[in-house]
VOGU-3710 file (C-alpha; in Angstrom, 3 decimals, decimal comma):
1> mvvtnnitdp> 0,054/0,039/0,067  1,420/3,508/-1,314  0,465/6,252/1,186  0,448/9,860/-0,911  -0,539/12,018/1,669  2,745/11,666/3,681  4,722/14,664/4,080  8,076/12,939/2,958  6,043/12,678/-0,706  7,949/15,168/-2,429
11> srrmemalne> 4,685/16,008/-4,755  2,760/16,695/-1,390  5,432/18,813/0,031  5,454/21,002/-3,322  1,748/21,155/-3,125  1,905/22,579/0,376  4,935/25,169/-0,180  2,724/26,348/-3,088  -0,385/26,708/-1,063  1,592/28,821/2,013
21> acqlwieqri> 3,266/30,535/-1,010  -0,276/31,409/-2,265  -1,648/32,153/1,069  1,455/34,834/1,957  0,964/36,264/-1,105  -2,765/36,669/-0,844  -1,825/38,530/2,497  0,347/40,932/1,140  -1,516/42,154/-1,745  -4,760/42,535/0,747
31> deelesqpet> -2,213/44,583/3,279  -0,906/46,111/0,230  -4,747/46,928/-1,230  -5,854/48,394/2,063  -2,680/50,910/2,566  -3,588/52,467/-0,724  -7,490/52,315/-0,327  -7,872/55,847/0,986  -6,012/56,850/-2,106  -7,373/54,201/-4,733
41> gksdraigre> -11,091/54,278/-3,121  -11,551/50,757/-3,991  -14,145/49,070/-2,120  -13,815/45,363/-0,571  -15,393/43,635/-3,207  -13,344/45,182/-5,936  -10,158/44,261/-4,075  -11,535/40,874/-3,885  -12,051/40,667/-7,749  -8,767/41,833/-8,240
51> vsgevaklfe> -6,732/39,743/-6,079  -8,991/36,669/-6,958  -7,879/37,310/-10,848  -4,099/37,680/-9,784  -3,909/34,472/-7,986  -5,781/33,024/-10,864  -3,000/33,929/-13,331  0,285/33,397/-10,849  -0,920/30,293/-9,118  -3,386/28,697/-11,615
61> tfvsedairi> -5,972/27,939/-9,000  -9,389/29,468/-8,213  -9,675/31,440/-4,826  -13,492/33,345/-4,185  -13,729/37,273/-4,497  -15,460/36,448/-1,393  -13,311/34,847/0,548  -10,364/37,710/-0,044  -12,871/40,228/0,448  -14,201/38,456/3,735
71> raasvvssvs> -10,179/38,062/4,623  -9,668/41,867/3,846  -12,648/42,879/6,231  -10,944/40,772/8,666  -7,803/42,525/8,368  -9,600/45,906/9,069  -11,444/45,037/11,555  -8,180/43,250/13,629  -6,196/46,570/13,142  -8,821/48,556/14,182
81> clecnry> -9,208/46,859/17,531  -5,642/46,722/17,928  -5,557/50,642/17,628  -8,576/50,693/20,070  -6,665/48,295/22,896  -3,548/50,277/22,173  -4,401/53,691/24,246
//
């Protein structure tokens, strides 16, 4: 019996590395877009649509616009909470 879900399987490790790279890239793009949001005026939905399209091109995978929009909203709310708790 061959176990392909094992972490030592090279193809599984590559898949995990790509997933991590994709997640990190998405988080960085969200941060970039949120920082420039006051100047660009992009809505969270527009950011989700744009980042989702970029993910499809770069990583050849699908991440829904809504998932990215929700992640962006959670980043904004966690930053707001942190700022409130600093004082």
